[in-house]
Biotite code that builds the C-alpha atoms (Angstrom):
import biotite.structure as struc

atoms = struc.array([
    struc.Atom([-1.843, -26.418, 5.549], chain_id="A", res_id=1, res_name="MET", atom_name="CA", element="C"),
    struc.Atom([0.900, -24.050, 4.380], chain_id="A", res_id=2, res_name="LYS", atom_name="CA", element="C"),
    struc.Atom([2.484, -21.877, 7.056], chain_id="A", res_id=3, res_name="GLN", atom_name="CA", element="C"),
    struc.Atom([1.324, -18.252, 6.817], chain_id="A", res_id=4, res_name="LYS", atom_name="CA", element="C"),
    struc.Atom([3.085, -15.097, 7.958], chain_id="A", res_id=5, res_name="ASN", atom_name="CA", element="C"),
    struc.Atom([0.576, -13.180, 10.062], chain_id="A", res_id=6, res_name="ILE", atom_name="CA", element="C"),
    struc.Atom([1.026, -9.702, 11.472], chain_id="A", res_id=7, res_name="LEU", atom_name="CA", element="C"),
    struc.Atom([-1.111, -8.677, 14.449], chain_id="A", res_id=8, res_name="VAL", atom_name="CA", element="C"),
    struc.Atom([-1.390, -4.927, 15.014], chain_id="A", res_id=9, res_name="LEU", atom_name="CA", element="C"),
    struc.Atom([-2.339, -4.227, 18.635], chain_id="A", res_id=10, res_name="ALA", atom_name="CA", element="C"),
    struc.Atom([-4.042, -0.858, 18.338], chain_id="A", res_id=11, res_name="ARG", atom_name="CA", element="C"),
    struc.Atom([-7.131, -0.706, 20.546], chain_id="A", res_id=12, res_name="ARG", atom_name="CA", element="C"),
    struc.Atom([-6.993, -3.821, 22.715], chain_id="A", res_id=13, res_name="ASP", atom_name="CA", element="C"),
    struc.Atom([-3.502, -4.973, 23.650], chain_id="A", res_id=14, res_name="HIS", atom_name="CA", element="C"),
    struc.Atom([-4.744, -7.818, 25.828], chain_id="A", res_id=15, res_name="SER", atom_name="CA", element="C"),
    struc.Atom([-6.954, -9.323, 23.123], chain_id="A", res_id=16, res_name="GLU", atom_name="CA", element="C"),
    struc.Atom([-4.194, -8.851, 20.560], chain_id="A", res_id=17, res_name="SER", atom_name="CA", element="C"),
    struc.Atom([-1.795, -10.903, 22.681], chain_id="A", res_id=18, res_name="MET", atom_name="CA", element="C"),
    struc.Atom([-4.339, -13.716, 23.018], chain_id="A", res_id=19, res_name="ARG", atom_name="CA", element="C"),
    struc.Atom([-5.105, -13.705, 19.292], chain_id="A", res_id=20, res_name="VAL", atom_name="CA", element="C"),
    struc.Atom([-1.427, -13.698, 18.326], chain_id="A", res_id=21, res_name="ALA", atom_name="CA", element="C"),
    struc.Atom([-0.642, -16.643, 20.617], chain_id="A", res_id=22, res_name="ALA", atom_name="CA", element="C"),
    struc.Atom([-3.693, -18.531, 19.363], chain_id="A", res_id=23, res_name="GLY", atom_name="CA", element="C"),
    struc.Atom([-2.638, -18.166, 15.741], chain_id="A", res_id=24, res_name="LEU", atom_name="CA", element="C"),
    struc.Atom([0.578, -20.061, 16.441], chain_id="A", res_id=25, res_name="THR", atom_name="CA", element="C"),
    struc.Atom([-1.416, -23.205, 17.279], chain_id="A", res_id=26, res_name="ILE", atom_name="CA", element="C"),
    struc.Atom([-1.903, -23.858, 13.564], chain_id="A", res_id=27, res_name="SER", atom_name="CA", element="C"),
    struc.Atom([1.833, -23.477, 12.966], chain_id="A", res_id=28, res_name="GLY", atom_name="CA", element="C"),
    struc.Atom([1.705, -19.968, 11.550], chain_id="A", res_id=29, res_name="HIS", atom_name="CA", element="C"),
    struc.Atom([4.565, -17.477, 11.984], chain_id="A", res_id=30, res_name="LYS", atom_name="CA", element="C"),
    struc.Atom([3.157, -14.541, 13.932], chain_id="A", res_id=31, res_name="VAL", atom_name="CA", element="C"),
    struc.Atom([4.498, -11.051, 14.593], chain_id="A", res_id=32, res_name="ARG", atom_name="CA", element="C"),
    struc.Atom([2.846, -8.752, 17.120], chain_id="A", res_id=33, res_name="LEU", atom_name="CA", element="C"),
    struc.Atom([3.266, -4.975, 17.049], chain_id="A", res_id=34, res_name="VAL", atom_name="CA", element="C"),
    struc.Atom([1.971, -2.840, 19.927], chain_id="A", res_id=35, res_name="PHE", atom_name="CA", element="C"),
    struc.Atom([0.653, 0.530, 18.799], chain_id="A", res_id=36, res_name="MET", atom_name="CA", element="C"),
    struc.Atom([-1.222, 3.560, 20.202], chain_id="A", res_id=37, res_name="THR", atom_name="CA", element="C"),
    struc.Atom([0.244, 3.579, 23.702], chain_id="A", res_id=38, res_name="GLY", atom_name="CA", element="C"),
    struc.Atom([2.010, 1.584, 26.387], chain_id="A", res_id=39, res_name="PRO", atom_name="CA", element="C"),
    struc.Atom([0.573, -1.680, 27.662], chain_id="A", res_id=40, res_name="ILE", atom_name="CA", element="C"),
    struc.Atom([-1.335, -1.325, 30.914], chain_id="A", res_id=41, res_name="LYS", atom_name="CA", element="C"),
    struc.Atom([0.256, -3.216, 33.786], chain_id="A", res_id=42, res_name="GLU", atom_name="CA", element="C"),
    struc.Atom([-2.481, -5.650, 34.763], chain_id="A", res_id=43, res_name="THR", atom_name="CA", element="C"),
    struc.Atom([-2.488, -9.275, 35.861], chain_id="A", res_id=44, res_name="GLU", atom_name="CA", element="C"),
    struc.Atom([-4.247, -10.214, 32.618], chain_id="A", res_id=45, res_name="GLU", atom_name="CA", element="C"),
    struc.Atom([-1.585, -8.523, 30.495], chain_id="A", res_id=46, res_name="ASN", atom_name="CA", element="C"),
    struc.Atom([1.177, -10.119, 32.559], chain_id="A", res_id=47, res_name="SER", atom_name="CA", element="C"),
    struc.Atom([-0.355, -13.543, 31.944], chain_id="A", res_id=48, res_name="ASN", atom_name="CA", element="C"),
    struc.Atom([-0.723, -12.786, 28.241], chain_id="A", res_id=49, res_name="ASN", atom_name="CA", element="C"),
    struc.Atom([2.938, -11.743, 27.999], chain_id="A", res_id=50, res_name="MET", atom_name="CA", element="C"),
    struc.Atom([3.848, -15.158, 29.424], chain_id="A", res_id=51, res_name="GLU", atom_name="CA", element="C"),
    struc.Atom([1.609, -16.737, 26.796], chain_id="A", res_id=52, res_name="LEU", atom_name="CA", element="C"),
    struc.Atom([3.508, -14.847, 24.081], chain_id="A", res_id=53, res_name="LEU", atom_name="CA", element="C"),
    struc.Atom([6.774, -16.139, 25.471], chain_id="A", res_id=54, res_name="GLU", atom_name="CA", element="C"),
    struc.Atom([5.484, -19.715, 25.415], chain_id="A", res_id=55, res_name="LEU", atom_name="CA", element="C"),
    struc.Atom([4.360, -19.146, 21.813], chain_id="A", res_id=56, res_name="SER", atom_name="CA", element="C"),
    struc.Atom([7.816, -17.852, 20.793], chain_id="A", res_id=57, res_name="ASP", atom_name="CA", element="C"),
    struc.Atom([6.411, -14.441, 19.854], chain_id="A", res_id=58, res_name="ILE", atom_name="CA", element="C"),
    struc.Atom([8.733, -11.516, 20.494], chain_id="A", res_id=59, res_name="VAL", atom_name="CA", element="C"),
    struc.Atom([6.530, -8.415, 20.444], chain_id="A", res_id=60, res_name="PRO", atom_name="CA", element="C"),
    struc.Atom([7.614, -5.200, 18.756], chain_id="A", res_id=61, res_name="GLU", atom_name="CA", element="C"),
    struc.Atom([6.296, -1.659, 19.066], chain_id="A", res_id=62, res_name="THR", atom_name="CA", element="C"),
    struc.Atom([5.841, 1.648, 17.294], chain_id="A", res_id=63, res_name="THR", atom_name="CA", element="C"),
    struc.Atom([5.710, 3.485, 20.640], chain_id="A", res_id=64, res_name="ILE", atom_name="CA", element="C"),
    struc.Atom([8.881, 5.306, 21.650], chain_id="A", res_id=65, res_name="GLU", atom_name="CA", element="C"),
    struc.Atom([8.083, 4.862, 25.376], chain_id="A", res_id=66, res_name="GLU", atom_name="CA", element="C"),
    struc.Atom([8.156, 1.084, 24.979], chain_id="A", res_id=67, res_name="MET", atom_name="CA", element="C"),
    struc.Atom([11.444, 0.959, 23.053], chain_id="A", res_id=68, res_name="SER", atom_name="CA", element="C"),
    struc.Atom([13.451, 0.230, 26.214], chain_id="A", res_id=69, res_name="LYS", atom_name="CA", element="C"),
    struc.Atom([11.860, -3.220, 26.420], chain_id="A", res_id=70, res_name="ASP", atom_name="CA", element="C"),
    struc.Atom([10.804, -3.958, 22.823], chain_id="A", res_id=71, res_name="LEU", atom_name="CA", element="C"),
    struc.Atom([12.204, -3.448, 19.350], chain_id="A", res_id=72, res_name="THR", atom_name="CA", element="C"),
    struc.Atom([11.010, -0.126, 17.975], chain_id="A", res_id=73, res_name="LEU", atom_name="CA", element="C"),
    struc.Atom([9.628, -0.253, 14.430], chain_id="A", res_id=74, res_name="LEU", atom_name="CA", element="C"),
    struc.Atom([9.956, 2.943, 12.446], chain_id="A", res_id=75, res_name="GLU", atom_name="CA", element="C"),
    struc.Atom([7.402, 3.741, 9.721], chain_id="A", res_id=76, res_name="GLU", atom_name="CA", element="C"),
    struc.Atom([9.429, 2.088, 6.954], chain_id="A", res_id=77, res_name="GLU", atom_name="CA", element="C"),
    struc.Atom([9.968, -1.107, 8.960], chain_id="A", res_id=78, res_name="ALA", atom_name="CA", element="C"),
    struc.Atom([6.262, -1.270, 9.807], chain_id="A", res_id=79, res_name="LEU", atom_name="CA", element="C"),
    struc.Atom([5.372, -0.775, 6.138], chain_id="A", res_id=80, res_name="SER", atom_name="CA", element="C"),
    struc.Atom([7.694, -3.623, 5.153], chain_id="A", res_id=81, res_name="LYS", atom_name="CA", element="C"),
    struc.Atom([6.182, -5.868, 7.848], chain_id="A", res_id=82, res_name="ALA", atom_name="CA", element="C"),
    struc.Atom([2.679, -5.194, 6.543], chain_id="A", res_id=83, res_name="ILE", atom_name="CA", element="C"),
    struc.Atom([3.713, -5.727, 2.916], chain_id="A", res_id=84, res_name="ALA", atom_name="CA", element="C"),
    struc.Atom([5.502, -9.000, 3.657], chain_id="A", res_id=85, res_name="SER", atom_name="CA", element="C"),
    struc.Atom([2.716, -10.577, 5.727], chain_id="A", res_id=86, res_name="SER", atom_name="CA", element="C"),
    struc.Atom([0.161, -12.924, 4.215], chain_id="A", res_id=87, res_name="ASP", atom_name="CA", element="C"),
    struc.Atom([-2.489, -11.552, 6.556], chain_id="A", res_id=88, res_name="PHE", atom_name="CA", element="C"),
    struc.Atom([-2.713, -8.524, 8.830], chain_id="A", res_id=89, res_name="THR", atom_name="CA", element="C"),
    struc.Atom([-5.007, -8.603, 11.839], chain_id="A", res_id=90, res_name="VAL", atom_name="CA", element="C"),
    struc.Atom([-5.894, -5.187, 13.223], chain_id="A", res_id=91, res_name="ASN", atom_name="CA", element="C"),
    struc.Atom([-7.255, -5.213, 16.778], chain_id="A", res_id=92, res_name="LEU", atom_name="CA", element="C"),
])
């Protein structure tokens, strides 16, 4: 199977988005994860999922200014380019 570039947009459910993104790497796909619509809630589940992202070599990005201290901030143009260059976009 050919490697795909997959973009996961974490809009409504950050926790599920992290799990989905990590799971997509199992098939050898290159996955980007972008957190949107607000900061991630500090829960044990989200902490565990962040570890899962690290193990999956996914470095999350964000469109949320508040999160830019810890993650790369994507401006509108950069987000548009990410969407255009992905083979698939998953919106959760």
